[in-house]
Each structure stands twice: as structure tokens, then as C-alpha cells.
C-alpha positions as CSV (number, residue, x, y, z in Angstrom):
1,X,16.9,-1.6,31.9
2,X,18.7,0.3,34.6
3,X,18.1,0.6,38.3
4,X,19.7,0.7,41.7
5,X,23.1,-1.0,42.0
6,X,22.9,-4.7,42.9
7,X,25.3,-6.6,45.2
8,X,28.4,-7.4,43.1
9,X,28.6,-10.9,44.5
10,X,25.7,-11.7,42.1
11,X,28.2,-11.3,39.3
12,X,31.0,-13.3,41.0
13,X,29.4,-16.4,42.7
14,X,32.6,-18.3,42.3
15,X,34.8,-15.7,43.9
16,X,35.1,-17.6,47.2
17,X,35.0,-21.1,45.7
18,X,38.0,-23.2,46.6
19,X,37.5,-25.1,43.4
20,X,39.2,-22.2,41.4
21,X,43.0,-22.0,41.2
22,X,44.5,-19.4,43.4
23,X,45.7,-17.3,40.4
24,X,42.2,-17.2,38.9
25,X,40.7,-16.1,42.2
26,X,43.2,-13.3,42.5
27,X,42.4,-12.0,39.0
28,X,38.7,-12.1,39.8
29,X,39.4,-10.1,43.0
30,X,41.2,-7.5,40.8
31,X,37.9,-7.1,38.9
32,X,35.8,-6.9,42.0
33,X,38.2,-4.3,43.6
34,X,38.0,-2.2,40.4
35,X,34.2,-2.2,40.6
36,X,34.2,-1.2,44.2
37,X,36.4,1.8,43.3
38,X,34.3,2.8,40.3
39,X,30.7,2.3,41.4
40,X,30.7,5.0,44.1
41,X,31.7,7.6,41.4
42,X,28.4,7.0,39.7
43,X,26.3,6.7,42.9
44,X,24.8,10.2,42.4
45,X,23.4,9.0,39.1
46,X,21.5,6.1,40.8
47,X,21.7,4.0,37.7
48,X,23.6,0.9,36.7
49,X,23.8,-0.5,33.2
50,X,26.1,-2.8,31.3
51,X,26.3,-6.1,29.6
52,X,27.4,-9.7,30.2
53,X,28.4,-12.0,27.4
54,X,30.3,-15.1,26.4
55,X,31.7,-16.3,23.1
56,X,33.4,-19.5,21.9
57,X,36.1,-19.6,19.2
58,X,36.8,-22.8,17.4
59,X,40.0,-22.7,15.3
60,X,40.8,-25.4,12.8
61,X,44.2,-24.2,11.5
62,X,45.7,-25.4,14.0
63,X,42.8,-27.0,16.0
64,X,42.0,-25.2,19.3
65,X,39.0,-24.0,21.4
66,X,38.8,-20.8,23.4
67,X,36.0,-19.3,25.5
68,X,35.8,-15.6,26.5
69,X,33.6,-14.1,29.3
70,X,33.0,-10.4,28.9
71,X,31.5,-8.1,31.5
72,X,30.8,-4.3,31.3
73,X,29.3,-2.1,34.0
74,X,28.6,1.6,33.5
75,X,27.8,3.5,36.7
76,X,27.3,7.2,35.9
77,X,30.6,8.8,35.7
78,X,32.6,5.6,36.0
79,X,32.8,2.1,34.6
80,X,34.7,-1.1,34.4
81,X,35.0,-3.6,31.6
82,X,36.7,-7.0,31.6
83,X,37.4,-9.9,29.3
84,X,38.6,-13.3,30.5
85,X,39.8,-15.9,28.0
86,X,40.0,-19.6,28.7
87,X,41.3,-22.5,26.7
88,X,41.4,-26.3,27.2
89,X,44.6,-25.7,29.2
90,X,43.0,-23.2,31.6
91,X,43.2,-19.4,31.9
92,X,44.8,-17.8,28.9
93,X,44.3,-14.0,29.4
94,X,42.5,-11.4,31.5
95,X,42.0,-7.8,30.3
96,X,40.6,-5.1,32.5
97,X,39.7,-1.5,31.8
98,X,38.4,1.1,34.3
99,X,37.4,4.7,33.4
100,X,36.2,7.9,35.0
101,X,34.6,11.0,33.4
102,X,35.0,14.5,35.0
103,X,33.5,17.4,33.1
104,X,35.0,16.5,29.7
105,X,38.1,14.8,31.1
106,X,38.3,11.0,30.9
107,X,40.8,8.9,32.8
108,X,41.3,5.3,31.8
109,X,43.5,2.5,33.3
110,X,44.0,-0.9,31.9
111,X,45.6,-4.2,33.0
112,X,46.5,-7.2,30.9
113,X,47.5,-10.6,32.1
114,X,48.4,-13.5,29.7
115,X,48.0,-15.2,32.2
116,X,50.7,-13.5,34.2
117,X,51.1,-9.7,34.3
118,X,51.7,-8.4,30.8
119,X,50.9,-4.7,30.5
120,X,49.6,-1.7,32.5
121,X,48.1,1.3,30.6
122,X,47.1,4.8,31.9
123,X,45.3,7.1,29.5
124,X,43.9,10.7,29.8
125,X,41.7,12.3,27.3
126,X,40.1,15.7,26.9
127,X,38.1,17.7,24.4
128,X,36.7,21.1,23.4
129,X,37.5,22.7,21.1
130,X,40.1,20.1,20.1
131,X,40.4,16.5,21.2
132,X,43.6,15.5,22.9
133,X,45.0,12.5,24.8
134,X,48.0,10.9,26.2
135,X,48.8,7.2,26.9
136,X,51.5,5.7,29.1
137,X,52.3,2.0,28.9
138,X,54.4,-0.3,31.1
139,X,54.7,-3.9,29.9
140,X,56.7,-7.1,29.9
141,X,58.5,-7.9,26.6
142,X,59.4,-11.5,27.6
143,X,57.2,-14.5,27.1
144,X,54.4,-14.9,29.7
145,X,55.2,-16.1,33.2
146,X,59.0,-16.0,32.6
147,X,61.6,-13.6,34.0
148,X,60.1,-10.2,33.1
149,X,61.9,-7.6,31.0
150,X,59.9,-4.3,31.4
151,X,59.8,-1.4,28.9
152,X,57.7,1.8,28.7
153,X,55.9,3.5,25.8
154,X,54.1,6.8,25.2
155,X,51.4,7.8,22.7
156,X,50.3,11.4,22.0
157,X,46.9,11.8,20.4
158,X,45.6,15.1,18.9
159,X,42.6,15.8,16.7
160,X,39.6,18.0,15.9
161,X,36.1,17.5,14.4
162,X,33.9,14.5,14.8
163,X,31.3,12.3,13.1
164,X,29.0,13.1,11.5
165,X,31.1,15.6,9.7
166,X,34.9,15.9,9.2
167,X,37.4,14.3,11.6
168,X,41.2,14.7,11.6
169,X,43.4,12.8,14.1
170,X,47.1,12.3,14.6
171,X,48.9,9.9,16.9
172,X,52.6,9.7,17.7
173,X,54.1,6.6,19.3
174,X,57.3,6.4,21.3
175,X,58.3,2.8,22.1
176,X,54.9,1.7,20.7
177,X,53.9,0.2,17.3
178,X,50.5,-0.7,15.6
179,X,48.9,2.7,16.4
180,X,46.1,1.8,13.9
181,X,44.6,-0.4,16.7
182,X,43.6,2.8,18.5
183,X,41.5,4.2,15.6
184,X,38.5,2.0,16.2
185,X,38.4,2.6,20.0
186,X,38.1,-1.2,20.6
187,X,39.3,-1.8,24.1
188,X,40.5,-5.3,23.3
189,X,42.8,-4.4,20.4
190,X,46.1,-3.2,21.9
191,X,49.2,-1.5,20.6
192,X,52.5,-3.3,20.6
193,X,55.1,-2.3,23.1
194,X,58.7,-2.5,21.9
195,X,62.1,-2.1,23.6
196,X,63.1,1.5,24.3
197,X,61.0,4.6,24.3
198,X,62.3,6.1,21.0
199,X,60.1,7.4,18.2
200,X,58.4,4.5,16.3
201,X,55.4,5.6,14.4
202,X,53.1,8.5,13.5
203,X,49.6,7.9,12.3
204,X,47.4,10.3,10.4
205,X,43.7,9.6,10.1
206,X,41.1,11.7,8.2
207,X,37.4,10.8,7.8
208,X,34.2,12.4,6.5
209,X,30.8,10.9,7.5
210,X,27.2,11.6,6.9
211,X,24.1,9.5,7.9
212,X,24.7,7.3,4.9
213,X,28.3,8.0,3.5
214,X,31.7,7.4,5.1
215,X,35.1,8.2,3.5
216,X,38.4,7.8,5.3
217,X,42.1,7.6,4.7
218,X,44.9,6.5,7.1
219,X,48.7,7.0,6.7
220,X,51.4,5.5,8.9
221,X,55.0,6.8,8.9
222,X,58.0,5.3,10.8
223,X,61.7,6.0,11.0
224,X,62.1,4.5,7.5
225,X,59.4,6.7,5.9
226,X,56.0,5.6,4.8
227,X,54.8,2.4,6.5
228,X,51.4,2.1,4.7
229,X,48.5,4.1,3.3
230,X,44.8,3.1,3.5
231,X,41.7,4.3,1.7
232,X,38.2,3.3,2.4
233,X,34.6,4.2,1.6
234,X,31.2,2.8,2.5
235,X,27.5,3.7,1.8
236,X,24.3,2.7,3.5
237,X,21.0,2.3,1.5
238,X,17.8,2.2,3.4
239,X,14.6,0.1,3.5
240,X,16.0,-2.5,4.1
241,X,19.4,-1.3,5.3
242,X,22.2,-2.4,2.9
243,X,25.8,-1.5,3.5
244,X,28.4,-1.5,0.7
245,X,32.1,-0.7,1.4
246,X,35.6,-1.2,0.1
247,X,39.1,-0.6,1.6
248,X,42.6,-0.6,0.0
249,X,45.9,-0.7,1.8
250,X,49.2,0.2,0.1
251,X,52.7,-0.7,1.4
252,X,55.7,1.6,1.5
253,X,56.4,1.0,-2.2
254,X,52.8,2.0,-3.0
255,X,52.1,-1.6,-4.0
256,X,48.7,-3.2,-3.0
257,X,49.0,-4.9,0.3
258,X,45.4,-6.0,0.5
259,X,41.9,-5.0,-0.5
260,X,38.6,-5.7,1.2
261,X,35.0,-5.7,0.0
262,X,32.2,-5.4,2.6
263,X,28.5,-6.2,2.2
264,X,25.9,-6.0,5.0
265,X,22.1,-6.4,5.0
266,X,19.8,-5.7,8.0
267,X,16.2,-6.7,8.2
268,X,15.2,-6.3,11.8
269,X,16.0,-8.2,14.0
270,X,18.6,-9.9,11.8
271,X,21.9,-8.5,10.3
272,X,24.1,-10.4,7.9
273,X,27.5,-9.2,6.7
274,X,30.3,-10.5,4.5
275,X,33.9,-9.3,4.3
276,X,36.1,-10.6,1.4
277,X,39.9,-10.0,1.3
278,X,42.1,-9.9,-1.8
279,X,45.8,-9.5,-2.4
280,X,48.3,-10.4,-5.2
281,X,48.2,-14.0,-4.2
282,X,44.5,-14.1,-4.8
283,X,41.9,-14.7,-2.1
284,X,43.3,-14.9,1.4
285,X,40.0,-15.2,3.3
286,X,36.3,-14.4,3.6
287,X,34.4,-13.8,6.7
288,X,30.6,-14.2,7.0
289,X,28.7,-13.2,10.1
290,X,25.1,-13.0,11.5
291,X,23.6,-11.0,14.4
292,X,20.1,-11.4,15.9
293,X,18.9,-8.7,18.3
294,X,15.9,-9.4,20.6
295,X,15.3,-6.5,23.0
296,X,18.3,-6.8,25.5
297,X,19.6,-10.1,24.0
298,X,22.2,-10.3,21.2
299,X,23.1,-13.6,19.5
300,X,25.9,-13.6,16.9
301,X,28.2,-15.9,15.0
302,X,31.1,-15.4,12.5
303,X,32.9,-17.8,10.2
304,X,36.1,-17.3,8.3
305,X,37.2,-19.4,5.2
306,X,40.5,-19.5,3.4
307,X,41.5,-21.4,0.2
308,X,42.5,-24.2,2.5
309,X,39.0,-24.5,4.0
310,X,37.4,-23.5,7.2
311,X,39.8,-21.4,9.4
312,X,37.6,-20.6,12.5
313,X,34.1,-20.2,13.8
314,X,32.9,-17.9,16.6
315,X,29.5,-18.0,18.3
316,X,28.4,-15.9,21.3
317,X,25.7,-14.0,23.1
318,X,25.4,-10.8,25.0
319,X,22.8,-9.8,27.7
320,X,22.3,-6.1,28.4
321,X,20.9,-4.7,31.6
């Protein structure tokens, strides 16, 4: 549900606690300050919505345990989203995104700590009749919490169309690699900043989607030529909903880098999916997941196996308001 904005202290009861280390209290204050800046932008909407969740990641190769706390608040024309990651050794990372929408123009700003300052991102996007965007990045290339070595990067993003229908998109990176991480619009997958602000990659992405069918192809080129090519297709059958899909990636020599087979079944309120990866060595991994949705509560888990056995298990929940 949504309603009048509530006091933000309800989301941060430990903000003033002296039990928290000083660095963790400072990062929580960054989040609170971002919310104070963003929420007034949506005051005229008189609505507040979002989600609060936590997940636990148990890794077995090598053994480790991580916990992540996620918070998202959408207030009309603005919003903020954060993800805080802890391990048995304390705070591991903090990622924060803020965004504002103004008549088709979107401004986004992101901060990453791991656990010291790692990267700052500023992004602007527009649309109609074509989609366009630009991203500026400033980040530390040295290991966390050591003497910093800063570099900058730029990404240009142009496209047209949308889904359902035909979509074409092109991205050019200067001082930035792994542009494919921007295709899925996941705020927690980041591009990689490299030294210098020279041309690094260009990514071309084309997709066609209907209510049931989706086809796509992605091609990445760098200074040496073709980096990789990827082809994918999926189809959804109804009653119950069954998703079948496959994806292939080729390297610069047009040899198979990997292939994935996807299967998903949804019988409300339960969804089960399986992703199996293949390459020339055989069977690298398989991931099996389950989601259960009850009204505003989402429960989920995912497990990945390799030929050596169990690799990791993730369990979590999300509460929407």
C-alpha cells in the first residue's frame, strides 16, 4: 500500500546507536541525507512506496557468509535505493542510488563504498522520440581503503524503440569496460572503470519482444575488434505459465564461449526456475531457484551447483509497502 510519508527514523532505529562503528554510522547518514533530499521532490504526489528486504549468501567454494540489506523508497518524482552488504568481518560494501524525474528527463546519482569510497556515478537520460543517455564515473582503481588512485570514465547511450516491439540500443565506453552490465538495468551490476579515458568498448543490442516471445542479439567490439557476440530466445506458454529459453555466446574467434538453457514454471503463488550452463569443458554450473509471493511479501531462494558440488546458496525476503 502507499500513503503519507512516515518519519524516516522508523527505517533507521540504529542511526544514533553508539554500538555501531563510526564508519557504519556515517554511511547510514549518507542514506538518510539522500532520502531527505529526494522525498520533498515527490511531496506533491502525497504517496510513498518501496520495499525492504534482506538476503543471506552462503558460499562453499571457498566458505563464507554474507548478508545484504536492501531498501528502496519511491516518492513521486524522486527515489532512493540502497544495498548494504555485511560479512563475518563487518561491513563489506554500501551502494546507494538516487534518482529524479522531470518531464521525461531522469537524473541519477550513485555512490559505492567497499567499504571505503570506491565510485561515484552521475547519469542523465531522456526520451522521445529516441532514447539517449550519458554517464560519468569517478572511481578509485586501487584496493579498498588504501592510497587512492582515481580515474574517470564516460558512457554514451543511444537507442530507439521499446518492448513490446523492436528495440535497438548502442553504448560507447571511454575508460569503461563490461558495458553489457547496463543492458538489464540492474542497479547493483556495475561497469568496470579502467585507467585512462580512452575508447574501450562499443556495445550493440537488438531485441524483439511480444507478450510471449523474446529474441535478442548483443555484440561487443573493442580496440582489438570483436569481443563477443550473443544470441538469445525465450518463449512463454500459458496456463500454467512455462518459460523456455536459450542463449549462446561466441568469443572473438566465433568459438562457443558458453551456452545456457532456461526453464521456468509459475503456478501462483510459486515460481520455480532452472538455468543450466554449458561450455567446451562440459557442465560449468546449474542454478535452481524458487520464489513465493504472498500479497506484499516475497520469499525466495537460489542454489548453484558445479561438478565439484554445491557452490553457493542464497535465501531472502522482501516486504513491499
